[in-house]
N, CA, C and O atoms as CSV, one atom per row, in Angstrom:
chain,resi,resn,atom,element,x,y,z
A,1,MET,N,N,120.731,98.123,107.714
A,1,MET,CA,C,119.951,98.229,106.520
A,1,MET,C,C,118.478,97.685,106.586
A,1,MET,O,O,117.438,98.252,106.249
A,2,GLU,N,N,118.693,96.302,107.165
A,2,GLU,CA,C,117.208,95.596,106.522
A,2,GLU,C,C,116.574,96.170,107.906
A,2,GLU,O,O,115.423,96.595,107.811
A,3,THR,N,N,117.112,96.220,109.005
A,3,THR,CA,C,116.124,96.655,110.219
A,3,THR,C,C,115.626,97.725,110.074
A,3,THR,O,O,114.565,97.911,110.670
A,4,PHE,N,N,116.159,98.781,109.276
A,4,PHE,CA,C,115.421,100.195,109.152
A,4,PHE,C,C,114.405,100.012,107.952
A,4,PHE,O,O,113.434,100.758,108.073
A,5,PHE,N,N,114.385,99.403,107.097
A,5,PHE,CA,C,113.131,98.953,106.458
A,5,PHE,C,C,112.230,98.446,106.871
A,5,PHE,O,O,111.083,98.843,106.667
A,6,GLY,N,N,112.637,97.107,107.779
A,6,GLY,CA,C,111.236,96.876,108.327
A,6,GLY,C,C,110.473,97.999,109.461
A,6,GLY,O,O,109.273,98.222,109.625
A,7,HIS,N,N,111.436,98.475,110.015
A,7,HIS,CA,C,110.865,99.805,111.195
A,7,HIS,C,C,109.993,100.451,109.616
A,7,HIS,O,O,108.800,100.192,109.456
A,8,THR,N,N,110.705,101.202,108.666
A,8,THR,CA,C,110.050,101.673,107.986
A,8,THR,C,C,108.605,101.364,107.158
A,8,THR,O,O,107.642,102.064,106.846
A,9,LYS,N,N,109.058,99.596,106.924
A,9,LYS,CA,C,107.312,99.838,106.110
A,9,LYS,C,C,106.493,99.294,107.800
A,9,LYS,O,O,105.317,99.039,107.540
A,10,ASP,N,N,106.678,99.147,108.797
A,10,ASP,CA,C,106.162,99.047,110.198
A,10,ASP,C,C,105.230,100.524,110.450
A,10,ASP,O,O,104.017,100.623,110.631
A,11,GLU,N,N,106.361,101.694,110.383
A,11,GLU,CA,C,106.008,102.799,110.851
A,11,GLU,C,C,105.497,103.907,109.984
A,11,GLU,O,O,104.737,104.814,110.324
A,12,LEU,N,N,106.036,103.690,108.807
A,12,LEU,CA,C,105.231,104.540,107.563
A,12,LEU,C,C,103.882,104.724,107.321
A,12,LEU,O,O,103.385,103.610,107.156
A,13,GLU,N,N,102.861,105.800,107.198
A,13,GLU,CA,C,102.124,105.711,106.308
A,13,GLU,C,C,102.355,106.078,104.963
A,13,GLU,O,O,102.406,107.248,104.582
A,14,TYR,N,N,102.492,105.102,104.255
A,14,TYR,CA,C,102.312,105.297,102.872
A,14,TYR,C,C,101.792,104.886,101.865
A,14,TYR,O,O,102.160,105.048,100.701
A,15,GLU,N,N,100.643,104.166,102.384
A,15,GLU,CA,C,99.652,103.358,101.591
A,15,GLU,C,C,98.503,104.749,100.595
A,15,GLU,O,O,97.813,104.823,99.579
A,16,ASP,N,N,98.957,105.618,101.769
A,16,ASP,CA,C,97.720,106.429,101.127
A,16,ASP,C,C,98.103,107.675,99.878
A,16,ASP,O,O,97.353,108.248,99.088
A,17,CYS,N,N,99.566,107.789,100.096
A,17,CYS,CA,C,99.925,108.343,98.936
A,17,CYS,C,C,99.928,108.225,97.435
A,17,CYS,O,O,100.300,107.280,96.740
A,18,GLU,N,N,99.401,109.464,97.068
A,18,GLU,CA,C,98.888,109.456,95.958
A,18,GLU,C,C,99.705,109.691,94.485
A,18,GLU,O,O,99.303,109.285,93.394
A,19,THR,N,N,101.102,110.540,94.767
A,19,THR,CA,C,102.028,110.560,93.882
A,19,THR,C,C,103.484,110.281,94.426
A,19,THR,O,O,103.769,110.211,95.622
A,20,LEU,N,N,104.190,110.161,93.580
A,20,LEU,CA,C,105.428,109.658,94.304
A,20,LEU,C,C,106.269,110.780,94.525
A,20,LEU,O,O,107.404,110.496,94.905
A,21,ARG,N,N,105.933,112.276,94.349
A,21,ARG,CA,C,106.224,113.569,95.389
A,21,ARG,C,C,105.966,113.396,97.067
A,21,ARG,O,O,106.716,113.306,98.039
A,22,GLU,N,N,104.686,113.399,96.894
A,22,GLU,CA,C,104.592,112.935,98.293
A,22,GLU,C,C,104.778,111.476,98.866
A,22,GLU,O,O,104.641,111.423,100.088
A,23,LEU,N,N,105.024,110.439,98.320
A,23,LEU,CA,C,106.085,109.076,98.837
A,23,LEU,C,C,107.193,110.233,99.358
A,23,LEU,O,O,107.382,110.605,100.516
A,24,ASN,N,N,107.844,110.667,98.161
A,24,ASN,CA,C,108.890,110.708,98.685
A,24,ASN,C,C,109.283,111.393,100.160
A,24,ASN,O,O,110.004,111.058,101.101
A,25,GLU,N,N,108.121,112.927,99.747
A,25,GLU,CA,C,108.524,113.800,101.100
A,25,GLU,C,C,108.090,112.777,102.611
A,25,GLU,O,O,108.616,112.854,103.722
A,26,ARG,N,N,107.242,112.080,102.269
A,26,ARG,CA,C,106.930,111.169,103.522
A,26,ARG,C,C,108.168,110.562,104.300
A,26,ARG,O,O,108.266,110.582,105.526
A,27,ILE,N,N,109.272,109.923,103.277
A,27,ILE,CA,C,110.280,109.185,103.504
A,27,ILE,C,C,111.258,109.922,103.982
A,27,ILE,O,O,111.963,109.599,104.937
A,28,ASN,N,N,111.344,110.927,103.352
A,28,ASN,CA,C,112.366,111.866,103.609
A,28,ASN,C,C,111.989,112.453,105.080
A,28,ASN,O,O,112.803,112.286,105.988
A,29,SER,N,N,110.982,113.016,105.284
A,29,SER,CA,C,110.606,112.881,106.725
A,29,SER,C,C,110.674,112.032,107.815
A,29,SER,O,O,110.791,112.484,108.954
A,30,TYR,N,N,110.593,110.478,107.509
A,30,TYR,CA,C,110.777,109.757,108.216
A,30,TYR,C,C,112.051,109.475,108.311
A,30,TYR,O,O,112.521,109.248,109.426
A,31,ILE,N,N,112.698,109.441,107.388
A,31,ILE,CA,C,114.472,109.488,107.853
A,31,ILE,C,C,114.830,110.583,108.512
A,31,ILE,O,O,115.930,110.435,109.044
A,32,SER,N,N,114.347,111.622,108.693
A,32,SER,CA,C,114.912,112.440,109.387
A,32,SER,C,C,114.359,112.072,110.863
A,32,SER,O,O,115.178,111.882,111.761
A,33,PHE,N,N,113.332,111.998,111.049
A,33,PHE,CA,C,112.432,111.411,112.559
A,33,PHE,C,C,113.380,110.176,113.215
A,33,PHE,O,O,113.890,110.100,114.333
A,34,TYR,N,N,113.402,109.514,112.406
A,34,TYR,CA,C,114.157,108.259,112.626
A,34,TYR,C,C,116.165,108.221,113.164
A,34,TYR,O,O,116.787,107.440,113.884
A,35,ASN,N,N,116.560,109.364,112.441
A,35,ASN,CA,C,118.156,109.574,112.860
A,35,ASN,C,C,117.945,110.480,114.040
A,35,ASN,O,O,118.724,110.624,114.981
A,36,SER,N,N,116.929,110.999,113.884
A,36,SER,CA,C,117.257,112.611,115.419
A,36,SER,C,C,116.054,112.452,116.571
A,36,SER,O,O,115.980,113.353,117.407
A,37,LYS,N,N,115.263,111.520,116.632
A,37,LYS,CA,C,113.852,111.737,117.268
A,37,LYS,C,C,113.465,110.346,117.458
A,37,LYS,O,O,112.739,110.367,118.452
A,38,ARG,N,N,113.561,109.145,117.036
A,38,ARG,CA,C,112.852,107.993,117.288
A,38,ARG,C,C,114.072,107.517,118.622
A,38,ARG,O,O,115.206,107.834,118.983
A,39,CYS,N,N,113.209,106.773,118.931
A,39,CYS,CA,C,113.852,106.004,120.554
A,39,CYS,C,C,114.931,105.298,119.786
A,39,CYS,O,O,114.746,105.027,118.600
A,40,GLN,N,N,116.276,104.921,120.524
A,40,GLN,CA,C,116.980,103.700,119.494
A,40,GLN,C,C,117.218,102.471,121.254
A,40,GLN,O,O,116.884,102.682,122.420
A,41,TRP,N,N,117.813,101.468,120.695
A,41,TRP,CA,C,118.030,100.840,122.187
A,41,TRP,C,C,119.298,100.687,121.936
A,41,TRP,O,O,119.755,99.844,122.707
A,42,THR,N,N,120.310,101.219,121.021
A,42,THR,CA,C,121.911,101.345,121.550
A,42,THR,C,C,122.232,103.040,120.723
A,42,THR,O,O,123.331,103.582,120.832
């Protein structure tokens, strides 16, 4: 979990979100990307 949150802070553009809904949508999109498309070492 710590690795995931570290990558999230580095890779997710969240500073310009104006609403919690927009932030939630970006986080959900990032989780989908992280689980299915992002290259992993293992």
